[in-house]
Backbone as CSV, one residue per row, in Angstrom:
resi,resn,N_x,N_y,N_z,CA_x,CA_y,CA_z,C_x,C_y,C_z
1,MET,-81.408,-39.345,179.895,-80.866,-38.944,178.601,-80.327,-40.176,177.884
2,PRO,-80.685,-40.397,176.638,-80.350,-41.655,175.974,-78.910,-41.719,175.473
3,LEU,-78.439,-42.951,175.364,-77.131,-43.273,174.822,-77.340,-43.930,173.462
4,LEU,-76.532,-43.563,172.462,-76.580,-44.206,171.160,-75.582,-45.353,171.154
5,ALA,-76.067,-46.583,170.995,-75.213,-47.769,170.948,-75.254,-48.342,169.539
6,ALA,-74.075,-48.753,169.045,-73.969,-49.301,167.693,-73.232,-50.629,167.731
7,ASP,-73.904,-51.667,167.273,-73.316,-52.999,167.148,-73.114,-53.260,165.659
8,ILE,-71.880,-53.111,165.188,-71.567,-53.210,163.759,-71.152,-54.639,163.440
9,GLY,-72.039,-55.384,162.780,-71.750,-56.757,162.420,-71.384,-56.881,160.961
10,ASN,-71.050,-58.097,160.546,-70.621,-58.327,159.172,-71.714,-58.029,158.158
11,SER,-72.953,-58.346,158.490,-74.059,-58.149,157.553,-74.908,-56.937,157.887
12,HIS,-75.174,-56.743,159.178,-76.058,-55.653,159.601,-75.452,-54.883,160.761
13,THR,-75.865,-53.634,160.863,-75.523,-52.797,162.002,-76.805,-52.499,162.773
14,VAL,-76.788,-52.830,164.058,-77.944,-52.574,164.910,-77.641,-51.356,165.764
15,LEU,-78.529,-50.376,165.700,-78.384,-49.135,166.442,-79.530,-49.027,167.431
16,GLY,-79.241,-48.489,168.605,-80.293,-48.333,169.590,-80.069,-47.129,170.476
17,LEU,-81.155,-46.564,170.946,-81.117,-45.516,171.970,-81.488,-46.165,173.296
18,LEU,-80.588,-46.095,174.266,-80.790,-46.777,175.533,-80.733,-45.821,176.707
19,ALA,-81.487,-46.166,177.740,-81.431,-45.438,179.003,-81.741,-46.423,180.112
20,SER,-80.788,-46.612,181.012,-80.945,-47.510,182.163,-81.380,-48.912,181.767
21,GLY,-80.798,-49.425,180.699,-81.088,-50.789,180.269,-82.285,-50.934,179.360
22,ASP,-83.056,-49.885,179.197,-84.230,-49.932,178.330,-83.866,-49.438,176.924
23,VAL,-84.321,-50.164,175.905,-84.119,-49.754,174.525,-85.294,-48.874,174.116
24,LEU,-85.048,-47.587,173.970,-86.109,-46.625,173.693,-86.480,-46.589,172.213
25,ASP,-85.503,-46.833,171.354,-85.736,-46.879,169.907,-84.597,-47.677,169.292
26,HIS,-84.826,-48.243,168.123,-83.786,-49.076,167.526,-83.957,-49.132,166.013
27,TRP,-82.847,-49.424,165.329,-82.832,-49.539,163.873,-81.866,-50.651,163.479
28,ARG,-82.113,-51.228,162.304,-81.239,-52.264,161.749,-80.954,-51.892,160.297
29,VAL,-79.683,-51.641,159.992,-79.301,-51.203,158.648,-78.206,-52.125,158.117
30,ALA,-78.038,-52.131,156.805,-77.000,-52.948,156.193,-75.621,-52.391,156.533
31,THR,-74.681,-53.287,156.817,-73.294,-52.885,157.017,-72.617,-52.864,155.651
32,ASP,-72.599,-51.696,155.043,-72.024,-51.526,153.707,-70.592,-51.011,153.853
33,VAL,-69.623,-51.837,153.487,-68.223,-51.442,153.661,-67.833,-50.277,152.761
34,ARG,-68.679,-49.972,151.758,-68.387,-48.850,150.872,-68.882,-47.528,151.440
35,ARG,-69.677,-47.572,152.478,-70.244,-46.342,153.048,-69.152,-45.545,153.750
36,THR,-69.077,-44.274,153.441,-68.053,-43.409,154.015,-68.500,-42.837,155.353
37,ALA,-67.554,-42.203,156.043,-67.867,-41.567,157.326,-68.976,-40.534,157.175
38,ASP,-68.919,-39.751,156.104,-69.946,-38.734,155.883,-71.309,-39.367,155.620
39,GLU,-71.330,-40.465,154.881,-72.590,-41.147,154.605,-73.177,-41.753,155.879
40,TRP,-72.322,-42.317,156.725,-72.803,-42.831,158.012,-73.400,-41.697,158.852
41,ALA,-72.745,-40.544,158.833,-73.228,-39.406,159.617,-74.611,-38.955,159.141
42,VAL,-74.792,-38.891,157.824,-76.097,-38.501,157.268,-77.161,-39.512,157.674
43,LEU,-76.822,-40.803,157.581,-77.773,-41.861,157.936,-78.178,-41.773,159.401
44,ILE,-77.202,-41.628,160.270,-77.494,-41.611,161.712,-78.275,-40.365,162.099
45,ARG,-77.902,-39.223,161.550,-78.656,-37.999,161.849,-80.108,-38.127,161.385
46,GLY,-80.308,-38.757,160.232,-81.669,-38.959,159.736,-82.476,-39.866,160.647
47,LEU,-81.868,-40.951,161.125,-82.564,-41.865,162.030,-82.908,-41.173,163.347
48,LEU,-81.957,-40.425,163.879,-82.206,-39.728,165.145,-83.293,-38.668,164.983
49,ALA,-83.287,-37.975,163.849,-84.304,-36.938,163.614,-85.685,-37.548,163.486
50,ASP,-85.752,-38.767,162.972,-87.038,-39.440,162.763,-87.496,-40.217,163.985
51,SER,-86.666,-40.289,165.010,-86.989,-41.076,166.191,-88.097,-40.426,167.005
52,HIS,-88.855,-41.274,167.694,-89.894,-40.757,168.591,-89.304,-40.315,169.930
53,VAL,-87.990,-40.552,170.125,-87.312,-40.103,171.346,-86.829,-38.680,171.124
54,ASP,-87.353,-37.760,171.892,-87.052,-36.346,171.689,-85.804,-35.878,172.434
55,GLU,-85.358,-36.660,173.398,-84.218,-36.225,174.202,-82.923,-36.265,173.392
56,VAL,-81.987,-35.424,173.790,-80.702,-35.327,173.099,-79.798,-36.479,173.533
57,VAL,-79.102,-37.066,172.574,-78.161,-38.145,172.875,-77.018,-37.615,173.729
58,THR,-76.626,-38.387,174.746,-75.586,-37.935,175.665,-74.233,-38.600,175.422
59,GLY,-74.185,-39.626,174.593,-72.924,-40.312,174.333,-73.108,-41.383,173.277
60,ILE,-71.993,-41.938,172.817,-72.005,-42.970,171.777,-71.081,-44.095,172.213
61,VAL,-71.531,-45.345,172.044,-70.698,-46.507,172.330,-70.773,-47.450,171.133
62,ILE,-69.631,-48.004,170.757,-69.523,-48.747,169.498,-68.759,-50.046,169.711
63,CYS,-69.251,-51.127,169.107,-68.418,-52.315,168.940,-68.577,-52.783,167.501
64,SER,-67.497,-53.359,166.962,-67.513,-53.726,165.551,-66.690,-54.977,165.304
65,THR,-67.184,-55.809,164.363,-66.419,-56.963,163.900,-65.873,-56.707,162.493
66,VAL,-66.048,-55.479,161.992,-65.632,-55.142,160.623,-64.635,-53.985,160.699
67,PRO,-63.333,-54.265,160.621,-62.318,-53.220,160.822,-62.464,-52.021,159.896
68,HIS,-62.773,-52.242,158.613,-62.862,-51.115,157.683,-64.016,-50.184,158.060
69,VAL,-65.141,-50.776,158.451,-66.291,-49.952,158.845,-65.988,-49.215,160.148
70,LEU,-65.320,-49.870,161.068,-64.960,-49.213,162.327,-64.068,-48.013,162.067
71,GLN,-63.176,-48.119,161.092,-62.320,-46.985,160.734,-63.157,-45.793,160.291
72,GLU,-64.197,-46.053,159.487,-65.076,-44.962,159.045,-65.855,-44.379,160.218
73,TRP,-66.266,-45.234,161.155,-66.976,-44.739,162.331,-66.071,-43.869,163.206
74,ARG,-64.823,-44.264,163.335,-63.881,-43.425,164.099,-63.799,-42.025,163.482
75,ASP,-63.688,-42.002,162.171,-63.603,-40.727,161.460,-64.905,-39.943,161.621
76,MET,-66.029,-40.652,161.541,-67.327,-39.996,161.641,-67.531,-39.330,162.996
77,VAL,-67.290,-40.085,164.092,-67.534,-39.502,165.413,-66.542,-38.373,165.696
78,ARG,-65.332,-38.460,165.137,-64.348,-37.396,165.350,-64.763,-36.102,164.671
79,ARG,-65.325,-36.216,163.461,-65.638,-35.022,162.679,-67.074,-34.537,162.837
80,HIS,-68.000,-35.449,163.085,-69.427,-35.076,163.092,-70.062,-35.102,164.479
81,PHE,-69.472,-35.843,165.416,-70.068,-35.954,166.752,-69.011,-35.692,167.826
82,ALA,-68.164,-34.710,167.570,-67.035,-34.430,168.467,-67.486,-33.972,169.853
83,ALA,-68.693,-33.468,169.960,-69.168,-32.960,171.245,-69.595,-34.068,172.196
84,PHE,-69.712,-35.299,171.687,-70.215,-36.404,172.495,-69.065,-37.243,173.060
85,PRO,-69.201,-37.729,174.299,-68.247,-38.737,174.771,-68.464,-40.029,173.988
86,VAL,-67.368,-40.643,173.534,-67.435,-41.846,172.697,-66.595,-42.947,173.322
87,VAL,-67.156,-44.147,173.403,-66.420,-45.321,173.863,-66.473,-46.367,172.760
88,ILE,-65.306,-46.862,172.357,-65.218,-47.933,171.373,-64.689,-49.173,172.086
89,VAL,-65.412,-50.281,171.978,-65.008,-51.506,172.668,-63.844,-52.130,171.900
90,GLU,-62.683,-52.092,172.524,-61.464,-52.624,171.920,-60.473,-52.901,173.036
91,ALA,-59.303,-53.390,172.685,-58.290,-53.674,173.692,-57.997,-52.426,174.523
92,GLY,-57.971,-52.600,175.833,-57.698,-51.486,176.723,-58.938,-50.881,177.351
93,VAL,-60.102,-51.180,176.788,-61.353,-50.667,177.359,-61.761,-51.548,178.538
94,LYS,-62.136,-50.915,179.632,-62.505,-51.659,180.838,-63.919,-52.236,180.703
95,THR,-64.031,-53.542,180.919,-65.348,-54.176,180.915,-65.690,-54.785,182.277
96,GLY,-64.669,-55.096,183.070,-64.913,-55.768,184.342,-65.174,-57.251,184.176
97,LEU,-64.994,-57.761,182.948,-65.237,-59.176,182.668,-63.908,-59.902,182.482
98,PRO,-63.538,-60.808,183.381,-62.321,-61.591,183.168,-62.479,-62.493,181.939
99,VAL,-61.530,-62.426,181.010,-61.582,-63.230,179.784,-60.518,-64.319,179.900
100,LEU,-60.943,-65.554,180.151,-60.018,-66.653,180.442,-59.780,-67.501,179.195
101,THR,-59.267,-66.870,178.142,-58.946,-67.584,176.913,-57.446,-67.509,176.665
102,ASP,-56.959,-68.287,175.699,-55.526,-68.295,175.402,-55.028,-66.906,175.006
103,ASN,-55.825,-66.191,174.216,-55.456,-64.844,173.777,-56.688,-63.948,173.857
104,PRO,-56.900,-63.296,174.987,-58.114,-62.476,175.164,-58.304,-61.411,174.089
105,ARG,-57.201,-60.912,173.497,-57.313,-59.844,172.512,-57.967,-60.297,171.213
106,GLU,-57.972,-61.612,170.942,-58.544,-62.082,169.696,-60.039,-62.393,169.804
107,VAL,-60.594,-62.290,171.002,-62.030,-62.509,171.175,-62.781,-61.301,170.625
108,GLY,-63.769,-61.529,169.770,-64.521,-60.443,169.159,-65.176,-59.530,170.182
109,ALA,-65.176,-58.244,169.886,-65.750,-57.275,170.823,-67.207,-57.577,171.127
110,ASP,-67.967,-58.005,170.113,-69.383,-58.299,170.343,-69.559,-59.485,171.280
111,ARG,-68.649,-60.464,171.207,-68.740,-61.631,172.080,-68.439,-61.260,173.533
112,VAL,-67.470,-60.386,173.721,-67.164,-59.908,175.069,-68.343,-59.131,175.641
113,VAL,-68.924,-58.279,174.819,-70.067,-57.474,175.260,-71.262,-58.373,175.597
114,ASN,-71.515,-59.379,174.772,-72.611,-60.316,175.059,-72.382,-61.047,176.375
115,ALA,-71.148,-61.518,176.581,-70.841,-62.240,177.811,-70.979,-61.333,179.031
116,LEU,-70.545,-60.084,178.899,-70.684,-59.123,179.988,-72.150,-58.912,180.333
117,ALA,-72.982,-58.700,179.307,-74.414,-58.495,179.545,-75.040,-59.724,180.192
118,ALA,-74.653,-60.902,179.739,-75.197,-62.131,180.323,-74.821,-62.242,181.796
119,ALA,-73.551,-61.965,182.108,-73.088,-62.072,183.489,-73.775,-61.066,184.403
120,ARG,-73.921,-59.821,183.908,-74.475,-58.762,184.761,-76.008,-58.828,184.853
121,LEU,-76.659,-59.187,183.759,-78.121,-59.128,183.734,-78.788,-60.440,184.127
122,TYR,-78.105,-61.564,183.885,-78.727,-62.867,184.141,-77.943,-63.731,185.119
123,GLY,-76.670,-63.435,185.284,-75.833,-64.222,186.177,-75.337,-65.497,185.513
124,GLY,-74.282,-66.070,186.092,-73.734,-67.308,185.548,-74.103,-68.498,186.419
125,PRO,-73.900,-69.695,185.897,-73.361,-69.980,184.572,-74.398,-69.694,183.485
126,ALA,-73.893,-69.269,182.329,-74.791,-68.919,181.226,-74.075,-69.156,179.904
127,ILE,-74.873,-69.372,178.876,-74.355,-69.488,177.517,-75.161,-68.546,176.639
128,VAL,-74.450,-67.727,175.869,-75.102,-66.830,174.914,-74.998,-67.457,173.532
129,VAL,-76.144,-67.610,172.870,-76.183,-68.089,171.488,-76.579,-66.906,170.616
130,ASP,-75.625,-66.424,169.826,-75.850,-65.247,168.986,-75.962,-65.704,167.536
131,LEU,-77.164,-65.572,166.965,-77.413,-66.038,165.606,-77.373,-64.864,164.640
132,GLY,-76.227,-64.701,164.017,-76.041,-63.657,163.024,-75.372,-64.234,161.795
133,THR,-74.422,-63.503,161.213,-73.668,-64.033,160.079,-73.012,-65.352,160.464
134,ALA,-72.445,-65.400,161.663,-72.003,-66.652,162.277,-72.923,-66.956,163.450
135,THR,-72.982,-68.226,163.828,-73.656,-68.597,165.065,-72.576,-68.805,166.108
136,THR,-72.577,-67.986,167.148,-71.545,-68.073,168.181,-72.150,-68.538,169.497
137,PHE,-71.351,-69.291,170.239,-71.723,-69.771,171.571,-70.676,-69.239,172.534
138,ASP,-71.087,-68.456,173.523,-70.162,-67.862,174.478,-70.563,-68.255,175.892
139,VAL,-69.589,-68.752,176.645,-69.855,-69.363,177.947,-69.363,-68.469,179.070
140,VAL,-70.245,-68.254,180.043,-69.940,-67.457,181.229,-70.010,-68.367,182.448
141,SER,-68.997,-68.302,183.291,-68.947,-69.165,184.472,-69.859,-68.648,185.573
142,ALA,-69.997,-69.437,186.616,-70.797,-69.031,187.769,-70.202,-67.805,188.449
143,LYS,-68.887,-67.577,188.263,-68.225,-66.419,188.855,-68.280,-65.191,187.958
144,GLY,-68.935,-65.306,186.791,-69.007,-64.174,185.877,-67.784,-64.010,185.022
145,GLU,-67.096,-65.112,184.717,-65.905,-65.071,183.867,-66.258,-65.565,182.465
146,TYR,-65.585,-65.007,181.449,-65.751,-65.500,180.085,-64.805,-66.673,179.887
147,LEU,-65.357,-67.862,179.644,-64.553,-69.076,179.565,-64.121,-69.421,178.145
148,GLY,-64.875,-68.961,177.147,-64.604,-69.313,175.759,-65.900,-69.667,175.060
149,GLY,-65.798,-70.378,173.951,-67.026,-70.713,173.233,-66.759,-71.430,171.940
150,ALA,-67.660,-71.260,171.004,-67.577,-71.930,169.710,-68.179,-71.021,168.639
151,ILE,-67.737,-71.242,167.393,-68.225,-70.466,166.250,-68.559,-71.436,165.125
152,SER,-69.731,-71.250,164.520,-70.102,-72.051,163.349,-70.729,-71.136,162.303
153,PRO,-70.806,-71.565,161.040,-71.448,-70.733,160.017,-72.895,-70.432,160.392
154,GLY,-73.345,-69.233,160.078,-74.709,-68.831,160.399,-75.734,-69.410,159.439
155,VAL,-77.005,-69.230,159.799,-78.101,-69.776,158.998,-78.103,-69.162,157.602
156,ASP,-77.997,-67.855,157.520,-78.080,-67.168,156.229,-76.960,-67.570,155.275
157,ILE,-75.714,-67.578,155.769,-74.618,-67.888,154.864,-74.609,-69.363,154.489
158,SER,-75.128,-70.217,155.364,-75.253,-71.636,155.017,-76.289,-71.820,153.920
159,LEU,-77.398,-71.110,154.033,-78.439,-71.186,153.014,-77.940,-70.620,151.690
160,GLU,-77.208,-69.518,151.759,-76.661,-68.896,150.551,-75.663,-69.830,149.866
161,ALA,-74.785,-70.465,150.651,-73.795,-71.384,150.082,-74.459,-72.598,149.458
162,LEU,-75.521,-73.086,150.079,-76.232,-74.240,149.545,-76.866,-73.912,148.201
163,GLY,-77.468,-72.736,148.101,-78.080,-72.328,146.840,-77.064,-72.072,145.745
164,ARG,-75.863,-71.596,146.140,-74.836,-71.280,145.159,-74.115,-72.528,144.663
165,ARG,-73.900,-73.483,145.556,-73.114,-74.661,145.197,-73.957,-75.870,144.808
166,GLY,-75.241,-75.858,145.154,-76.103,-76.987,144.821,-76.719,-76.798,143.442
167,ALA,-76.399,-77.683,142.484,-76.839,-77.498,141.094,-78.357,-77.488,140.961
168,GLN,-79.055,-78.281,141.759,-80.506,-78.381,141.633,-81.230,-77.726,142.810
169,LEU,-80.489,-76.904,143.556,-81.083,-76.242,144.711,-81.135,-74.747,144.469
170,ARG,-82.007,-74.079,145.174,-82.115,-72.626,145.064,-82.351,-72.045,146.454
171,THR,-82.095,-70.761,146.558,-82.321,-70.081,147.822,-83.816,-70.026,148.122
172,VAL,-84.173,-70.348,149.356,-85.581,-70.357,149.751,-85.774,-69.423,150.937
173,GLU,-87.013,-69.094,151.205,-87.333,-68.258,152.361,-87.174,-69.066,153.629
174,LEU,-86.612,-68.428,154.653,-86.390,-69.132,155.910,-87.681,-69.181,156.717
175,LEU,-88.461,-70.228,156.484,-89.705,-70.441,157.198,-89.731,-71.854,157.764
176,ARG,-90.525,-72.067,158.791,-90.698,-73.407,159.344,-91.520,-74.237,158.359
177,PRO,-90.986,-75.374,157.899,-91.766,-76.219,156.994,-92.846,-76.976,157.758
178,ARG,-93.749,-77.609,157.025,-94.856,-78.325,157.662,-94.372,-79.518,158.486
179,THR,-93.347,-80.200,157.990,-92.852,-81.401,158.653,-91.338,-81.453,158.558
180,VAL,-90.730,-82.252,159.423,-89.287,-82.460,159.343,-88.956,-83.272,158.093
181,ILE,-89.764,-84.295,157.834,-89.582,-85.121,156.633,-90.332,-84.436,155.503
182,ALA,-89.595,-83.655,154.719,-90.222,-82.807,153.700,-90.615,-83.600,152.465
183,LYS,-91.652,-83.098,151.768,-92.163,-83.757,150.562,-91.769,-83.024,149.281
184,ASN,-91.043,-81.910,149.402,-90.572,-81.181,148.212,-89.250,-80.508,148.542
185,THR,-88.566,-80.054,147.490,-87.204,-79.544,147.661,-87.166,-78.286,148.519
186,VAL,-88.124,-77.377,148.306,-88.132,-76.136,149.077,-88.248,-76.442,150.573
187,GLU,-89.197,-77.283,150.933,-89.381,-77.589,152.346,-88.254,-78.463,152.887
188,ALA,-87.611,-79.240,152.013,-86.455,-80.025,152.453,-85.316,-79.108,152.885
189,VAL,-85.086,-78.053,152.106,-84.054,-77.077,152.479,-84.457,-76.345,153.759
190,GLN,-85.714,-75.955,153.846,-86.195,-75.274,155.050,-86.059,-76.174,156.281
191,SER,-86.368,-77.449,156.120,-86.237,-78.388,157.231,-84.796,-78.475,157.703
192,GLY,-83.875,-78.598,156.739,-82.467,-78.673,157.112,-81.975,-77.423,157.805
193,MET,-82.446,-76.277,157.341,-82.019,-75.018,157.938,-82.627,-74.806,159.324
194,VAL,-83.941,-74.872,159.413,-84.630,-74.544,160.666,-84.414,-75.634,161.718
195,PHE,-84.778,-76.852,161.403,-84.651,-77.935,162.384,-83.194,-78.341,162.579
196,GLY,-82.415,-78.264,161.491,-80.998,-78.616,161.601,-80.245,-77.681,162.521
197,PHE,-80.479,-76.377,162.382,-79.780,-75.429,163.249,-80.301,-75.490,164.680
198,ALA,-81.598,-75.759,164.844,-82.141,-75.929,166.197,-81.475,-77.122,166.881
199,ALA,-81.306,-78.209,166.125,-80.654,-79.394,166.680,-79.188,-79.114,167.003
200,GLN,-78.531,-78.322,166.146,-77.142,-77.951,166.418,-77.045,-77.186,167.736
201,ILE,-77.940,-76.231,167.930,-77.930,-75.446,169.166,-78.140,-76.345,170.373
202,ASP,-79.160,-77.194,170.325,-79.428,-78.079,171.460,-78.253,-79.018,171.717
203,GLY,-77.640,-79.526,170.643,-76.504,-80.421,170.806,-75.297,-79.724,171.410
204,MET,-75.000,-78.519,170.942,-73.868,-77.774,171.483,-74.095,-77.386,172.943
205,ILE,-75.313,-76.973,173.260,-75.620,-76.608,174.645,-75.456,-77.818,175.553
206,ALA,-75.926,-78.971,175.116,-75.800,-80.185,175.921,-74.331,-80.528,176.176
207,ARG,-73.502,-80.424,175.141,-72.078,-80.717,175.300,-71.401,-79.702,176.226
208,MET,-71.726,-78.423,176.060,-71.113,-77.399,176.904,-71.561,-77.532,178.354
209,ARG,-72.844,-77.833,178.538,-73.347,-78.020,179.904,-72.650,-79.184,180.591
210,ALA,-72.453,-80.277,179.847,-71.765,-81.438,180.421,-70.323,-81.082,180.784
211,GLU,-69.671,-80.284,179.937,-68.296,-79.882,180.207,-68.214,-78.958,181.412
212,LEU,-69.241,-78.131,181.589,-69.294,-77.246,182.755,-69.639,-78.014,184.025
213,GLY,-70.338,-79.141,183.863,-70.741,-79.936,185.010,-71.871,-79.323,185.806
214,VAL,-72.827,-78.688,185.102,-73.962,-78.057,185.784,-75.265,-78.720,185.344
215,ALA,-76.266,-78.661,186.203,-77.578,-79.215,185.897,-78.309,-78.286,184.935
216,PRO,-79.224,-78.842,184.118,-79.962,-78.002,183.162,-80.658,-76.814,183.811
217,ASP,-81.230,-77.018,184.996,-81.963,-75.934,185.650,-81.054,-74.842,186.197
218,ASP,-79.757,-75.131,186.286,-78.813,-74.151,186.823,-78.131,-73.333,185.738
219,LEU,-78.451,-73.599,184.473,-77.802,-72.930,183.354,-78.799,-72.040,182.621
220,THR,-78.427,-70.777,182.408,-79.243,-69.859,181.616,-78.697,-69.816,180.200
221,VAL,-79.560,-70.076,179.219,-79.166,-70.034,177.809,-79.910,-68.880,177.152
222,ILE,-79.153,-67.876,176.691,-79.738,-66.642,176.166,-79.542,-66.599,174.662
223,ALA,-80.619,-66.477,173.923,-80.550,-66.347,172.465,-80.647,-64.878,172.087
224,THR,-79.809,-64.470,171.143,-79.851,-63.105,170.634,-79.445,-63.129,169.171
225,GLY,-79.434,-61.975,168.529,-79.073,-61.909,167.112,-80.291,-61.876,166.213
226,GLY,-80.101,-61.344,165.007,-81.210,-61.119,164.085,-81.903,-62.378,163.618
227,LEU,-81.202,-63.531,163.614,-81.803,-64.772,163.118,-82.323,-65.674,164.232
228,ALA,-82.257,-65.225,165.472,-82.751,-66.043,166.582,-84.209,-66.455,166.422
229,PRO,-85.111,-65.556,165.972,-86.514,-65.964,165.848,-86.754,-67.126,164.884
230,VAL,-85.810,-67.364,163.958,-85.979,-68.439,162.979,-86.027,-69.800,163.658
231,VAL,-85.197,-69.980,164.699,-85.088,-71.304,165.326,-85.569,-71.318,166.774
232,LEU,-85.957,-70.189,167.285,-86.255,-70.059,168.712,-87.276,-71.079,169.200
233,GLU,-88.362,-71.256,168.455,-89.447,-72.136,168.898,-89.122,-73.613,168.709
234,GLU,-88.032,-73.902,167.986,-87.708,-75.300,167.685,-86.639,-75.868,168.617
235,THR,-86.071,-75.059,169.476,-85.053,-75.550,170.400,-85.680,-75.895,171.744
236,THR,-84.988,-76.746,172.483,-85.453,-77.110,173.824,-84.544,-76.547,174.909
237,SER,-83.422,-75.953,174.516,-82.417,-75.551,175.502,-82.399,-74.057,175.804
238,ILE,-82.965,-73.230,174.928,-82.932,-71.778,175.141,-83.949,-71.393,176.209
239,THR,-83.502,-70.610,177.178,-84.386,-70.201,178.273,-84.803,-68.741,178.194
240,VAL,-83.990,-67.915,177.525,-84.278,-66.478,177.441,-84.006,-66.000,176.017
241,HIS,-84.909,-65.176,175.478,-84.637,-64.505,174.208,-84.485,-63.013,174.495
242,ASP,-83.286,-62.504,174.286,-83.008,-61.088,174.528,-82.426,-60.494,173.251
243,PRO,-83.274,-59.933,172.387,-82.773,-59.396,171.112,-81.843,-58.208,171.273
244,TRP,-81.869,-57.555,172.424,-81.050,-56.353,172.639,-79.898,-56.610,173.589
245,LEU,-79.488,-57.855,173.727,-78.429,-58.193,174.681,-77.149,-57.414,174.400
246,THR,-76.733,-57.331,173.139,-75.490,-56.636,172.802,-75.593,-55.140,173.091
247,LEU,-76.715,-54.537,172.733,-76.890,-53.109,173.000,-76.871,-52.833,174.501
248,ARG,-77.506,-53.694,175.269,-77.524,-53.504,176.725,-76.132,-53.707,177.315
249,GLY,-75.373,-54.628,176.742,-73.989,-54.796,177.172,-73.139,-53.585,176.837
250,LEU,-73.390,-52.989,175.678,-72.661,-51.780,175.294,-72.925,-50.640,176.272
251,GLU,-74.147,-50.534,176.723,-74.449,-49.492,177.712,-73.648,-49.717,178.998
252,LEU,-73.514,-50.989,179.419,-72.727,-51.301,180.608,-71.261,-50.901,180.429
253,VAL,-70.712,-51.147,179.236,-69.329,-50.763,178.970,-69.179,-49.242,178.985
254,PHE,-70.138,-48.546,178.379,-70.069,-47.076,178.353,-70.067,-46.517,179.777
255,GLU,-70.955,-47.030,180.620,-71.058,-46.540,181.986,-69.748,-46.723,182.744
256,ARG,-69.010,-47.756,182.398,-67.753,-48.045,183.096,-66.593,-47.191,182.587
257,ASN,-66.698,-46.685,181.357,-65.564,-46.021,180.724,-65.758,-44.542,180.426
258,ALA,-66.994,-44.094,180.288,-67.213,-42.718,179.837,-66.672,-41.709,180.839
C-alpha cells in the first residue's frame, strides 16, 4: 500500500507515492505561497485520481522549508485527510540520525531527511549535493552521523539575479554550451552557469573530503534535486544520482514514527 510523501521546497513541491523504497508515481508542482489548504487538497486529490497507482494511500509524510505553506498543509491534512496517519518532519520527530551541529533544530528538515536516506541507503561517509533553489552540501560520517555542510545560491536564482542585475545580460536557457570559452553572450552565461557550478561542486567535495580525511574511493557523493541533471555530466566527483533521495528518506521517517 503506497505512502504519499511531500517535499515542499521554496520553488517546487515534489510529491511521490512510495512503497518499500520504490517510487510508484511522482509529480512536481509549483510551491505557491498563496495556495490555500482547500486548493492544495483539490490539487492532491486530482493528482491521486489521475495516477496509474490504483491502491489506496495508507499515510502521508511531509517535510517543508516554507513555514507558511506548511501551515496550510497542516490545515489541509487535518480537515481533508483526517483518516490517514500523518508524520511531519520537525523537531521531536524520531529519525535515528544523530545531528552533530551547534544547533540541530536549525538544520532544515529536507537536509536531515537527505542525510538519513544517504546513511541508510548508501552508507557513510557520504556527501549529499542537493541542487534546488539553494545548492546544499550535507555530510554524513562513516558512523551514519550528520556532521554539517554548506549552503550556496542555486543555479536558477543565480541565473535570475544575473539577468536582473546585468544591464547587457538576459536570462538564458540552462543548456550545456558548445565550449567553455564561449563566443557569444548567451553561451558565455551558460558556460558560467553549467561549468561554473560543476566546478563549484567538485571544489567543495574536494575540500570536504580532505577535511574528512577519506580517500576518494571511500566517499559516496549523491546528487539530488530538480537541477542536478544540469551539471551532472560535467562533474567528476558525483558517484550516484538519486532524484528521489528526499522522498525515500521521508518514507524512512514515516516508518519510524507512524
